[in-house]
Every structure is written in C-alpha cells, then in structure tokens.
N, C-alpha and C positions, 0 to 999 in steps of 0.2 A: 450385437447385442440390442435389444428391443427396450422396454421401459426401463431407465436407470434407477434403482433403488437406493435412496440416499439416507444415511445417518449424519445428525447434526451433533457436533461436539461442543458445548457452549450455548448458553442459554440466555444472554444479554441482549444487548441492542443489536448487534450484528447477528447472532443466532436466530432472532426474531426475524430480522431483514430475510434471510435467507429461506425460513421457513414461510414466510410472505410471498418471496418470490418464485418457489416451486408450487405453492397452492393457486396462485393466479396470474402469473406472468411468465411462466415457461411451459414448454411443452416437452414430451419425452421422457420425464423423471417425475419422481412422487417421493416424498419425504416418508421416512418408515418409523424413524425412533430419535429419540434425544438422549444424550447423557451430558454431565458435568454441570454445575452449577446450582445456586438455590432456586432459580427462577425455572428449572427445567419441569417441574410437575404442572405450572402454570402454562407454560408454552406447549406442553404436550396437550394440555386440554384444550387449549384453543385451537390447535391445528390436528386434533385427532392421531395423536403420534404416542409410539410406547416410548415408556422411560426406562433407561438402564442405569445402574448404580455407578458405572464405570466406563472408561474408554475400552478396556479390555473386554468387557461384557458386550459393548455395541460392537465391536467389531468382530466378535465372535458369532455373531448371528448369521444365519446362511441366506436370510432374507435382505441383506445389504450389499449392495456391489461397489458403493464408495461412501467415504465420508467428508464433510465440510468442516473444516476446523476454525471455528470461531472463537478462538482461545487466545490468552497472551502469549508472546513469542517465547517466553522462559519457559513454557510447559509443551512447546511444540515437539521437540526433539523427541520425546519418549512417544508421544501420540504419533508421530508421523512412523516411528520405527513400529509401533504396535500395528497400525493399519496395515504398513507394507507387509509385515510377517503374516497377517491373516489375509494377505491377497486382494485388500480394498484400494481402490483408487483415492486419490488425495486432493482435494482442493484445499488450499492453506489460505489463511487470511495473511496480511501484513502486518507489521514487517515479517518477512520470511522467517527470520532468526535473530537473534541478539549477537550471532559471530558469524563471519564466513565458516569458521570451522564447523560450527553445528549445520550450517548451511549444506556445506559439503557430506556430512553424513547422513542428513536427510535426502538428498539426491542419491547418495550411494544404495541407501534402503531400499527405495523405491527402484532404483535401476536394477540392484540384484533380485528383487522380488517380483520384477516384470510387471510393474504397476505405474500407472499415469501419474503424474505430477504437475498441478497448474497451482500457480501462485495468483490472488485476488489482486489487480490492479485496475481498480474501476475508474481510474483517471483516464485510461485509453479508450474507455466506452462510453465517457460523458459526452454528450452533442458537441458541446462547444470544442473540446479539446480533440475529438475524432476528426472534425471537420478542419482543424487546423493542421492534422497530421496528413489530410486527404489534400488540401492545398499545398502542402510541401511537397509531396510526392507527385504533384503535378506540375512541379515547376513553377506555380505561382509568384516565389519569391526567389527564385534562383538556387545558389548554395547557402545553407545555413551557417552563417559565420559567427555570430553572438546569440546567447541567449540570457535574459535576467530572469529571475523567478525569486517571488518573496511571498512568506506568508507570516500576516501579522495578527496578532491575537491578544487581547486584553489579559491581565492579571487574573480579573474576575470570571472570566471565561475560562481559563486555564483551571482556575482552583474548583469551578464548578464540573468540569470533567474528570479531574483528579479524584473528587469525592466519591464519583460514581465509578471509577477504577483505581482503586488503592495501589495496585501494584506497579501504577505509573511511574513512580520515584525508586522502584526497586534498584539496585546496582547491577543486578545479573540481567536487566533487560535495558531496551534501547531508549526506555521513558518515550515524551512527547518528540523528542527529536527524531528519532528513528521513524517512529509512527507518521509524523508528517513528510520528512525529509526521503523517504522511498516513495513517495509518490513523485515528487519533483525529479528525484535523481532517475526514476525508471522513464519518466516522460521525455526529459530530455535525451536520453540514451536513445530512446526510440525513435523521435523526431529528428537526431541527428544521424541514426544509423551507425553510429561509432562507439567504440569502447572509450573510457576515460584514460588516460595515461599520466596525470598527474594532478594533485589536490594540495591546495593550501588552505588551512581555515582556522579560524578564531571560535573557541566555543566557551561561553561565560554564562554566569549568572550576575546580572547588573542591578538587580534591585534587592528587596529583603525576602523574596521568596525561597524557602528552605528546600530547594530543589535545583538539581545540576542542570544545565544545557538548556536554559532558559531562551538563550539567544545565540545564533549560530550566522556566522557568516563564511562562506566559503569561494573558492575561485577554483575553476575546473578547467584542464586543457583535454581536448578529444583527440584521437589519433587523427580524424579528419582535418583537425587544424582549428576547427571551432573552439571557442571559448565560451566559459559560462560563469554566472556569478549566483549564488544561492545565499539569501538570506530569510532565517526564519526568527520569528520573536514571538514569546508567549508572554511577555510581561510589559506589554503596553499599560500606560494609566488609564485612567477611566476616559478614554475617549477612542475613537477610531478613524482611520482614514477613509475617505469617502468612496472608495472602490471596496469591492470584497477582500478578504482576507489572503484568498491566495491568486496569485496573478503570473503571467509568463508575458515577456516582450521578445521577440525574434527578429532578429536582423539576417537578411539574406542579401547576397549581392544585388538583388533585382527588386526586392520590395520589404515590408515589412508586416509582421504580424501582432497584433496585441489580444489576449483572450484570459478570460476568467472561467474556471469550471462552472461557474452558476450565474454566468451573466450572458456574455457574448463573445464572439470572436470577430475581429474586425481586420481588414486587408489595407495596408496603407501603400500604394503606389502613386508616384507623380505629383505628390503632394496633396493628394485626396484620400480620403479613409471611408472604406465602404464596410457597413454592418453584414457580414456573410450570412450569420445565424444567431438568433437570440433565445436563450434558456428562459422558457416560462418560470416565474415565481414557485417557490413552495417554501414550505415552514418544515424542515428536517427535524426540529425538535418537538413542534407540538402535532405534526401531523406525519410521522415517519413511513407511513405505509401510502403516502402519496405516489399516485402512478408515475409522476413526473421524477420523483426521487427515484424510485425502483427502476426506471429504464436502464439505467447503467449497470445497477447490479443484476438485473434479469439479463441483460444482453451478455454480459461476462459469464454469467451462470449457464446461460444457453450454448455459449461456445464450449464450455466443460461437459456439458450433455453431449453437444454435437460430437465432439471428439471422441468420447467413448463410444458413442454409436456407429460412429466411422472407423474406428481403430487408428486413428492417427494421433501423433503429439498435440497438445493444446496450444494456442497461440500464446500464451505466457506461461513459459515452463518454468521449472526449477532455478534452472539455471539463470534467469531472467531475474526471479525474486533474489539469488546470490548477488548479481551485479548490483543491485540497488544497496544491498547490504554492504558490499565491500567499501563503495563510496563513502558509506556513513562511517565505518570502521575506519577507512582512511584519514577522514576527518578527524576523527579523535586521536588518531596517532599523531597527525599534524598540528592538532592543538596541543597534545601534551609534550611534543619535541620542539615547536616553535619552527620547525622546517617544513619544506614542500615533501610530500610521500610521493612515489612513484607507485604506478599501477602496471601488471598486478601485483596484489602484497605477495611477499614472499618471506614474511618473518612470523614469529609465533603468534599463536591465536589470542585475542582479548576474549576474555570470559565475564569479564563485568567491565561493558562499555562506560558505563558513568562514573565509575569510581575514578578518583584524583583528578576530575574536572573543578575549576574554579566555581565557589558556592558562595556569593557575597552574603546570603542570608543566613549562614550558620558559622 
C-alpha cells in the first residue's frame, strides 16, 4: 500500500490533533475528508479537506483507505462496524469502548471484514513513558514487583473539561474515569508484560459534583505476581500537588523508577537518583499544535501508517484496547459488589458503566 488516504471522524480537539499530525508530523499518509461534529467545516477549511455529512458517507468514499475515530466511546460501535463493512482500516481513540461487550463486537467486525484495528494509547509513545519501558525491558530495575499510579485533578479543571464535552457524564459511557484510567491500566499492563488477574476497587464522588466516579482507588494483581494501586481523583479543592497530575512509581527487585508523562523519568538505584530524560515543557491548552505535544501523537499515528503499508498488525491492537476497558469494567463490578473481581470477566455485560455508582452531589 502506498500513501494511506485517511478520513477523520470527529472535529473536536483530537480530530484537529490528527489533522495536524497528518499534515505536518507524519509521512506516508494524508487526510482526505472529515465528518461528524459542528466544527467539521472549520477543520476542513484549515486543512483543505472535504466535508461529509455522516460516517456512512465518509466510509463510502473510494479515495479513503482508513479512518481515525476521534469520537466519544458511546458512538464508536456503530462507527467501527460501518468502517469495517466498507473495508476501511480503523484507528480508534480511547477509551476503546464503554463495555467489554462492545469492544468484542468491534474486534469481531474488523476481524470478519479483514481490516486492521488499532487503538490510540499515546502514553506508550510519550518520551518519558517510552524510556521507562525501555529501562524495564533492559533489566535496569529487574523484575517489576509493584506499581503505584495516580492522576489528581481539581474540580475546576474537571468542570472546564466537562463543559467542552457534554457527553462526559452520560451513563452509557465511561466518563472521565474510563477516559483517564485506560491510559494507566494499559501502561501498567505494557510495563509488566502481564495480564491482570484480580481487581478490588472503590468508586465514589466525595464532593458536591453532580457526576459519578469522581474518585477511584483500585488494587490490581497481575498474573506475573506484580501488584499495583491506581488512584484517580477529579475533585481536588482549589489546590494542586507540586508534581503533575499523572504519575507512576515502579518498584523492581533491583531498582526503582519514577515518571510523569509530562516531566521526567528518574531511575533509583543504591540510594541514588538519576534523571534519565526530561520532557521539554509545552502548553497543551494554549498551544495544542506544539511540536513537543505532537510528538507522541505523531509517533503513534506513524505506527498505524507503517503497519498498513507493511501489511502487519499494529503495535496497539483492538485486544489491547479491550484489556484496558476490561479492567475499568472490573473496577465498576467490584465497587458495586464490595468484593474483589477475578479476571477475565465471565459475567453479563455492563452497558451503563456509570449507573448505580455513589454520587454525593446528587
């Protein structure tokens, strides 16, 4: 396959990110058209794209080989099925799906149609996080035993994001919980090289925010023997911890790692700490097209392009996206029951992930 011709579904912040990456930061592909969203005409004008009225119209175009789905997870099943039926390869934003059942349906649709399916997991391609994985793979800290990861955000930051994404509180989607947690869960699975075997979680809203799942604390055991703790909060008061909102601490049997996707990665051995690599600063709100911000998105998109041109599976497949969704769903099941949940899940699907969870503000 020569130049990959791509259609973009979704015209918001991430739709624009992919248009920019294709225009200026990748090779071997070009954007052709965009569909869905009130900002589609503006995006098309800025990047010289055609505008289509629907996903179906977009995937019916003969000059499109693949689509990027930069849309809410609630919309994605029908979009993936339409793309697969039209013979188009798919790069899906995360969270891949609002439920394991829908993830399975999307994977099956692409498999039956013989098209490629990749899931966006930019954390793997961020400079600090990719280097931490390289350190683990090289044996720098030995066998991974424990991971602690946390993401802390203020109520004001959450409300600002929610105002731009009105679907974020809908019960048929995963909300900010899935949106953030799939990053952390995918990265921990990638770092340990192991599947999760058991989850115990608390999910609550502890403030007066009228949204479910504003605070999450989960314990995860992996088949490798590693254990992990995830803590996510979107309801901090008008204050912030000194470090960035998303951080990982990794304990190996021969050393330690500490990293933040937007600051640095540090290696700890023999009571000494060494900064391995530092992320140059950028402002992702006021300068979203910063080449520094675009690096991870472009690297991930370049992998998708390369996999299609070389006729091979992508580095992050539908099954990888599914695994992160399964951990989120296991957290919901545990929070509802008050009991640990074994994986893989073998019970009836959850179609409304946020329904029935405690909401102090309602």
